[in-house]
C-alpha positions as CSV (number, residue, x, y, z in Angstrom):
1,M,40.0,-25.2,1.6
2,P,37.3,-26.4,4.3
3,S,33.9,-26.8,3.2
4,P,31.4,-24.1,4.8
5,S,29.6,-24.9,7.8
6,E,25.9,-25.2,8.2
7,N,25.4,-22.1,9.6
8,E,27.3,-20.3,7.1
9,L,25.5,-22.2,4.3
10,K,22.1,-20.7,5.9
11,K,23.4,-17.3,6.0
12,R,24.4,-17.7,2.5
13,K,20.9,-18.8,1.7
14,F,19.2,-16.2,3.8
15,W,21.3,-13.3,1.8
16,R,20.8,-14.8,-1.3
17,F,16.9,-14.5,-0.6
18,L,17.3,-10.9,0.3
19,T,18.6,-10.4,-2.8
20,L,15.5,-11.6,-4.6
21,L,13.4,-9.1,-2.8
22,G,12.6,-5.8,-5.0
23,P,9.2,-4.4,-6.1
24,G,7.1,-6.7,-4.1
25,L,8.7,-5.9,-0.9
26,T,8.6,-2.3,-1.6
27,T,5.1,-2.5,-2.7
28,G,4.2,-4.4,0.3
29,A,5.8,-2.0,2.8
30,A,4.1,1.3,0.8
31,D,0.9,-0.7,1.6
32,D,1.0,-0.2,5.5
33,D,1.1,3.5,4.5
34,P,-0.6,6.5,6.7
35,S,-4.0,5.8,5.5
36,G,-3.5,2.0,6.3
37,I,-2.3,2.7,9.8
38,A,-5.5,4.9,10.4
39,T,-8.0,2.6,8.7
40,Y,-6.7,-0.3,10.7
41,S,-6.5,1.8,14.1
42,Q,-9.8,3.0,13.7
43,T,-10.9,-0.6,12.8
44,G,-9.7,-1.8,16.0
45,A,-11.1,0.9,18.1
46,K,-14.5,1.1,16.8
47,F,-15.2,-2.9,16.3
48,G,-12.7,-4.3,18.8
49,Y,-11.5,-7.7,17.7
50,G,-14.6,-7.8,15.1
51,Q,-12.7,-7.5,11.9
52,L,-9.2,-9.4,13.0
53,W,-10.1,-12.0,10.5
54,T,-9.5,-9.5,7.7
55,A,-6.0,-9.7,7.8
56,L,-5.9,-13.7,7.3
57,Y,-8.2,-13.9,4.9
58,M,-7.3,-10.8,2.6
59,L,-3.5,-12.4,2.4
60,P,-4.1,-14.8,-0.4
61,F,-6.0,-12.5,-2.5
62,M,-3.9,-9.8,-1.8
63,A,-0.7,-11.7,-2.9
64,A,-2.7,-13.2,-6.0
65,V,-3.8,-9.7,-7.3
66,Q,-0.2,-8.2,-7.2
67,E,1.2,-11.6,-8.3
68,A,-0.9,-11.0,-11.5
69,C,0.2,-7.5,-11.7
70,A,3.9,-8.1,-11.4
71,R,3.5,-11.2,-14.1
72,I,1.6,-8.8,-16.8
73,G,4.8,-6.2,-15.9
74,L,7.3,-9.1,-16.7
75,V,5.9,-10.9,-19.4
76,T,4.6,-7.9,-21.5
77,G,7.4,-5.4,-20.5
78,K,5.1,-2.9,-20.3
79,G,3.0,-1.0,-17.5
80,I,-0.7,-2.0,-17.2
81,A,-2.0,1.4,-18.8
82,A,0.2,0.6,-21.6
83,V,-1.1,-2.9,-22.1
84,V,-4.7,-1.4,-21.6
85,K,-4.0,0.9,-24.6
86,E,-2.6,-1.9,-26.9
87,H,-5.6,-4.3,-26.1
88,Y,-8.6,-2.3,-25.1
89,S,-10.5,0.7,-26.5
90,K,-9.7,4.3,-25.6
91,R,-12.9,4.4,-23.6
92,V,-11.3,1.9,-21.4
93,L,-8.1,3.3,-21.4
94,Y,-9.3,6.6,-20.1
95,A,-11.9,5.2,-17.6
96,V,-8.7,3.0,-15.8
97,V,-6.2,6.0,-16.0
98,T,-8.8,8.5,-14.5
99,L,-9.7,6.1,-11.7
100,V,-6.2,5.9,-10.8
101,V,-5.1,9.4,-10.9
102,V,-8.2,10.5,-9.0
103,A,-8.1,7.9,-6.1
104,N,-4.1,8.6,-6.0
105,T,-4.2,12.3,-6.0
106,I,-6.8,11.9,-3.0
107,N,-4.6,9.4,-1.3
108,I,-1.7,11.3,-1.7
109,G,-3.5,14.9,0.4
110,A,-4.5,12.4,3.0
111,D,-1.2,11.3,3.4
112,I,0.5,14.6,3.4
113,G,-2.2,15.8,6.0
114,A,-1.4,13.0,8.0
115,M,2.4,13.4,8.2
116,A,1.6,17.1,9.0
117,S,-0.6,16.1,12.1
118,A,1.7,13.7,13.2
119,A,4.6,16.2,13.0
120,A,2.7,18.8,14.7
121,L,2.5,16.4,17.8
122,L,6.3,17.1,18.2
123,I,6.8,20.3,17.1
124,P,4.8,23.6,17.6
125,I,4.5,24.3,13.5
126,P,1.1,25.1,12.0
127,F,-0.5,22.5,10.1
128,A,-0.3,24.7,6.9
129,V,3.2,25.5,7.1
130,L,4.1,21.4,7.9
131,T,1.9,20.3,4.6
132,L,4.1,23.0,2.6
133,L,7.1,21.7,4.1
134,F,6.5,17.8,3.5
135,T,5.1,18.5,0.0
136,A,8.3,20.7,-1.5
137,T,10.8,18.0,0.4
138,I,9.0,15.0,-1.6
139,L,9.1,16.9,-4.7
140,I,12.5,17.9,-4.7
141,L,13.9,14.4,-3.4
142,E,11.6,12.6,-6.0
143,I,12.6,14.5,-8.9
144,F,16.3,15.1,-8.2
145,T,17.4,12.5,-6.2
146,N,18.1,8.9,-7.2
147,Y,15.0,6.9,-6.1
148,K,16.5,3.8,-5.2
149,V,18.8,5.5,-2.8
150,Y,15.9,7.6,-1.3
151,S,13.5,4.7,-0.7
152,R,16.6,2.6,0.9
153,I,16.9,5.6,3.4
154,L,13.1,5.8,4.1
155,K,12.7,1.9,4.6
156,W,14.8,2.1,7.6
157,L,12.2,4.9,9.0
158,A,9.3,2.1,8.2
159,L,11.1,0.2,11.1
160,A,8.9,2.3,13.3
161,L,6.1,0.0,12.4
162,L,7.8,-2.8,14.6
163,A,6.2,-1.0,17.2
164,Y,2.8,-2.3,16.8
165,P,3.8,-6.0,16.7
166,I,5.8,-5.1,20.0
167,T,3.1,-3.4,21.3
168,A,0.6,-6.2,20.6
169,F,2.8,-9.1,22.4
170,I,3.7,-6.9,25.6
171,V,0.3,-6.0,26.3
172,H,-2.1,-8.7,28.0
173,Q,-4.1,-10.2,25.5
174,P,-7.1,-12.4,25.6
175,W,-5.4,-15.0,23.3
176,G,-8.2,-17.4,23.0
177,T,-10.6,-14.6,21.8
178,V,-8.1,-13.0,19.6
179,L,-7.5,-16.2,17.5
180,K,-11.0,-17.1,17.4
181,A,-11.5,-13.7,15.9
182,S,-8.5,-13.8,13.7
183,V,-10.0,-17.1,11.9
184,V,-13.8,-16.7,12.4
185,P,-15.3,-14.0,10.2
186,H,-17.8,-11.8,12.0
187,I,-20.1,-9.6,9.8
188,E,-22.2,-6.9,10.8
189,F,-24.8,-5.4,8.0
190,S,-24.7,-1.8,9.4
191,F,-23.2,1.1,7.4
192,A,-20.5,1.7,10.0
193,F,-19.5,-1.7,9.6
194,L,-19.4,-1.9,5.9
195,F,-17.9,1.4,5.5
196,I,-14.7,0.4,7.5
197,I,-14.5,-3.0,6.0
198,T,-14.5,-1.2,2.5
199,G,-12.1,0.8,3.8
200,V,-9.8,-1.9,5.1
201,L,-9.9,-3.6,1.8
202,G,-9.2,-0.8,-0.1
203,T,-6.2,0.1,1.5
204,T,-5.2,-3.3,1.4
205,I,-5.9,-3.9,-2.2
206,S,-5.0,-0.7,-3.5
207,P,-5.2,0.5,-7.2
208,Y,-1.7,2.2,-6.8
209,M,-0.4,-1.0,-5.8
210,F,-1.4,-2.9,-9.0
211,F,0.3,0.0,-11.4
212,W,3.1,0.4,-9.2
213,E,4.3,-3.2,-8.8
214,A,3.8,-4.0,-12.8
215,S,5.8,-0.8,-13.7
216,Q,8.6,-1.4,-11.3
217,E,8.7,-5.0,-12.4
218,V,9.2,-3.9,-15.8
219,E,12.3,-1.2,-14.7
220,D,13.7,-4.0,-12.6
221,Q,13.8,-6.3,-15.4
222,K,15.2,-3.9,-18.0
223,E,18.2,-3.2,-15.6
224,K,18.8,-7.3,-14.9
225,H,17.7,-8.8,-18.0
226,P,17.8,-6.4,-21.2
227,N,15.1,-7.1,-23.7
228,H,16.1,-9.7,-26.3
229,N,15.0,-8.3,-30.2
230,G,12.5,-5.8,-28.5
231,K,10.9,-8.6,-26.2
232,P,11.2,-8.8,-22.5
233,V,13.6,-12.0,-21.3
234,V,11.1,-14.3,-19.1
235,S,11.8,-17.4,-17.7
236,R,10.3,-19.7,-15.1
237,N,13.2,-18.7,-12.6
238,I,12.6,-14.9,-13.4
239,I,8.6,-15.9,-12.6
240,H,9.7,-17.7,-9.7
241,R,11.5,-14.9,-8.1
242,M,8.7,-12.6,-8.8
243,R,6.6,-15.0,-6.5
244,L,9.0,-15.1,-3.8
245,D,9.5,-11.3,-3.6
246,N,5.8,-10.6,-4.1
247,N,4.7,-13.3,-1.3
248,A,7.3,-12.0,1.1
249,G,6.1,-8.4,0.7
250,M,2.8,-9.2,1.1
251,I,3.0,-11.4,4.1
252,I,5.2,-8.7,5.8
253,S,2.3,-6.2,5.0
254,E,-0.5,-8.6,6.3
255,I,1.3,-9.4,9.6
256,T,1.7,-5.6,10.0
257,T,-2.1,-5.0,9.5
258,W,-3.1,-7.9,11.9
259,C,-0.8,-6.5,14.7
260,I,-2.3,-2.7,14.3
261,L,-5.7,-3.7,14.1
262,L,-5.1,-5.9,17.3
263,V,-3.3,-3.0,19.2
264,G,-6.4,-0.8,18.3
265,A,-8.8,-3.1,19.7
266,T,-6.7,-3.9,22.8
267,V,-5.4,-0.6,23.8
268,L,-8.0,1.7,22.4
269,H,-11.2,-0.1,22.3
270,Q,-10.8,-1.8,25.8
271,S,-10.2,1.5,27.1
272,G,-13.4,3.1,25.7
273,V,-11.7,5.0,22.7
274,K,-14.0,4.0,19.9
275,D,-13.5,6.7,17.4
276,I,-9.9,8.3,16.3
277,N,-10.4,12.0,15.8
278,T,-6.8,13.4,15.7
279,A,-3.2,11.9,15.4
280,A,-2.8,12.0,19.2
281,D,-5.6,9.4,19.4
282,A,-4.1,7.1,17.2
283,A,-0.7,7.8,19.1
284,K,-2.3,6.5,22.2
285,A,-2.3,2.9,21.0
286,L,1.5,2.9,21.3
287,E,1.5,4.2,24.7
288,P,1.7,0.5,26.5
289,L,5.0,0.3,24.6
290,V,6.8,3.1,26.7
291,H,4.4,3.1,29.8
292,S,7.6,2.5,32.1
293,F,9.7,5.5,30.8
294,P,8.9,9.1,31.8
295,N,6.8,11.1,29.5
296,A,5.3,7.9,28.0
297,G,2.6,10.0,26.3
298,F,5.4,12.0,24.3
299,L,7.6,8.8,23.4
300,A,4.4,7.0,21.9
301,K,3.9,10.3,20.0
302,L,7.4,10.3,18.7
303,I,7.4,6.7,17.7
304,F,4.2,6.9,16.0
305,S,5.0,10.5,14.2
306,I,8.3,8.9,13.0
307,G,6.4,6.0,11.3
308,I,3.5,8.0,9.9
309,I,6.4,10.3,8.6
310,G,8.4,7.7,7.1
311,L,6.0,5.7,5.5
312,G,4.3,8.9,4.0
313,M,7.8,9.8,2.5
314,L,7.8,6.4,1.0
315,A,4.1,6.1,0.1
316,V,3.4,9.6,-1.5
317,P,6.1,9.2,-4.3
318,I,4.7,5.7,-5.0
319,L,1.1,7.2,-5.4
320,S,2.1,9.9,-7.8
321,G,4.5,8.0,-9.4
322,S,2.1,5.4,-10.2
323,A,-0.5,8.1,-11.6
324,A,2.4,9.3,-13.4
325,Y,3.4,5.7,-15.2
326,A,-0.5,5.5,-16.1
327,V,-0.7,8.9,-17.4
328,C,2.7,8.5,-19.7
329,E,1.8,5.1,-20.7
330,A,-1.4,6.0,-22.1
331,S,0.1,9.0,-23.8
332,N,3.5,7.4,-25.0
333,Q,5.6,9.7,-23.0
334,N,9.0,8.4,-21.3
335,A,8.1,7.1,-18.0
336,S,10.8,6.2,-15.2
337,L,12.2,7.5,-11.8
338,N,15.6,6.5,-13.3
339,F,15.2,9.3,-15.8
340,K,16.2,12.9,-15.0
341,L,14.0,15.6,-15.5
342,K,14.8,17.0,-19.0
343,Q,14.4,13.5,-20.1
344,A,10.8,12.8,-18.6
345,H,9.2,16.2,-18.4
346,G,5.5,14.9,-18.7
347,F,6.1,11.9,-16.0
348,Y,7.4,14.5,-13.5
349,G,4.7,17.0,-14.4
350,V,2.2,14.5,-13.6
351,I,4.1,13.7,-10.4
352,T,4.2,17.5,-9.8
353,I,0.6,18.2,-10.2
354,A,-0.8,15.3,-8.5
355,T,1.1,16.1,-5.1
356,I,0.3,19.8,-5.4
357,I,-3.6,19.0,-6.0
358,G,-3.1,16.5,-2.9
359,L,-1.7,19.5,-1.0
360,I,-4.3,21.6,-1.8
361,I,-7.2,18.9,-0.6
362,N,-6.0,19.5,2.9
363,F,-7.3,23.2,3.0
364,V,-11.1,22.0,2.0
365,G,-11.8,21.5,5.9
366,I,-11.3,17.8,6.0
367,D,-10.1,16.7,9.2
368,P,-6.6,14.8,8.3
369,V,-7.3,11.5,10.0
370,K,-10.9,11.0,8.7
371,A,-9.5,11.8,5.4
372,L,-7.3,8.9,5.7
373,V,-10.0,6.4,6.2
374,Y,-12.3,8.4,3.5
375,A,-9.1,7.6,0.9
376,A,-9.1,4.0,1.9
377,V,-12.7,3.6,1.2
378,L,-12.4,5.4,-2.2
379,N,-9.5,2.7,-3.0
380,G,-12.0,0.0,-2.3
381,V,-14.7,1.2,-4.9
382,A,-12.2,2.2,-7.4
383,A,-10.1,-1.3,-7.1
384,V,-13.1,-3.2,-8.2
385,P,-13.4,-2.3,-12.2
386,L,-9.8,-2.4,-12.3
387,L,-9.5,-5.8,-10.7
388,F,-11.9,-6.9,-13.3
389,L,-9.5,-5.7,-16.0
390,I,-6.6,-7.2,-14.3
391,L,-8.0,-10.9,-13.9
392,K,-9.0,-10.7,-17.7
393,I,-5.6,-9.5,-19.2
394,A,-3.6,-11.9,-16.7
395,R,-6.0,-14.8,-18.3
396,N,-5.7,-13.7,-22.0
397,K,-3.4,-16.1,-23.9
398,A,-2.8,-13.7,-26.7
399,I,-1.1,-11.4,-24.1
400,M,0.5,-13.4,-21.7
401,G,1.0,-16.6,-23.5
402,E,2.3,-19.6,-21.4
403,Y,2.3,-17.3,-18.5
404,R,-1.2,-16.5,-18.2
405,S,-3.2,-17.0,-14.9
406,G,-3.7,-20.9,-13.8
407,L,-6.7,-22.0,-12.4
408,L,-5.9,-20.9,-9.1
409,S,-4.8,-17.4,-9.9
410,H,-7.7,-17.0,-11.8
411,T,-10.1,-18.4,-9.1
412,L,-8.6,-15.9,-6.4
413,L,-8.9,-13.0,-8.7
414,W,-12.4,-13.7,-9.3
415,I,-13.3,-14.0,-5.4
416,T,-11.4,-10.8,-4.7
417,F,-13.2,-9.0,-7.3
418,I,-16.9,-10.5,-6.1
419,A,-16.0,-9.9,-2.4
420,M,-14.8,-6.3,-2.9
421,G,-17.5,-5.5,-5.2
422,A,-20.1,-7.0,-2.7
423,A,-18.8,-5.0,0.2
424,A,-18.8,-1.5,-2.0
425,V,-22.4,-2.3,-3.0
426,A,-23.4,-3.4,0.3
427,M,-22.0,-0.3,2.2
428,F,-23.9,1.9,-0.6
429,F,-27.0,-0.3,0.0
430,T,-26.9,0.4,4.1
431,I,-26.3,4.4,3.9
432,G,-28.6,6.0,6.3
433,R,-29.5,2.8,7.8
C-alpha cells in the first residue's frame, strides 16, 4: 500500500486540528457579537486609528483569561458558579451570580434590538414586531432543538464577518500609519476615550464568556471522557487540546476585532462619520466592498444585516445560557443545553426570563445601537471583580491541584484585572470633564 503524500499528510493534520476545536472556538466566535461589532465600529468611527492597538494588546490577556476559565471547568468538572459555591461564602456567590445575570440580561436586550434594527434595513416590518419575532424564534430553537446542530448552522451565518477583513484590504489604507497605530498605544484622558475603551475591553473580555467556556468544557469532557469514580478525567493531552482550541478561538476573534476597527476608521472616520447612531450608519462601513455593484447601499446593508442577525442568534443563547448555568449551579439544579425541557425546568426557566426581560429593555426608549455600546461598557465594569475571583481560583492549589495557574498565566490575569479596573475607574473619574 503506497504511503500518503506530503499534501495528504498536511490535510490529515489540518482536519485533525479542526476536530480539536470546540468551546474555545464557539466562545471566540460569540465574542464578536452585535455588541462587539457596534462597539468596534463606533470606536473606529470616533477615534480613527487611535485604538487599533487594543486588538493586539488584548489578545494575550483575553486568551489567558479564557484559558483559566476553561481549565477551571476541566479540572473541577464544574462551572464557575459551582466552584464559587463550594469554596467561598454565600455573599460572594450571590454577588457573582447577580453580576452575570444583570450584565447578560442587558446584553441580551441590546443584541435583540440590534437584530431587529438590522432586519428593518431590509424588510418594512415595525421594530417592535421584529423584536418579538426574534425573541420567540431564539427561545423556541434554544429550548426545543439540539443546540449543537443549531449553533453549527449559525456559524455559517457568522461567515458574514469575513466582509470586514475583505473590506479592510480592498480599500486604500495608509499602511505605515495603520501598522504604527496597531503597535504603539495611544491614550487620551477624556471621558469619551475612556468610555469607549472600557466598552472595547468589556465586549472583548466579557463575563458571559468566563462562565460559558467553563461550563461548555465541563459538558464537552462529560461526552468525550466520562468521569472516573465521580472525578473528571484530566491529562496533559486534554489540557493541551483545550489550549489549542482556546487560542485558535481568541486569535480569530481578535483578528476580526482589528479588521472592524480598521474598517470603521478608514471608511467612516475618514469620510467624516464620527458617531454611529443607527444600524444604517454602521452598515455604511461595508459599502466599499460592493461599490462597483448596482444598488451598493442595499448590498452593504444585506451583508451587515446577515452578520448581525446570525451572530445575534448565536450570542443571545450563549448570554442567556451562561446566566442560566450560573443560577442553576448556585442552586443545585440541572444545567445543560443537552437536557430536554422536562429535565431542566429551572435552567430553561432562567433562559426564558432573561430573554424576555432583555426584550422588554428595548421598549424603554434607548436607541438600539447606543444600547450595544452601553452594554459593552457595563461588561467592562462587571468583569473587574469577576476577574479577581477567577485569578484566585485558578491559582488555588487546593482547587486546581497540579493544574493551577503557572507564573505566566497568573501574571497575565493580574495585569488584565489591573488594566480593566484602571480603565473603569478612570472612566468614572473623568465623567463631566
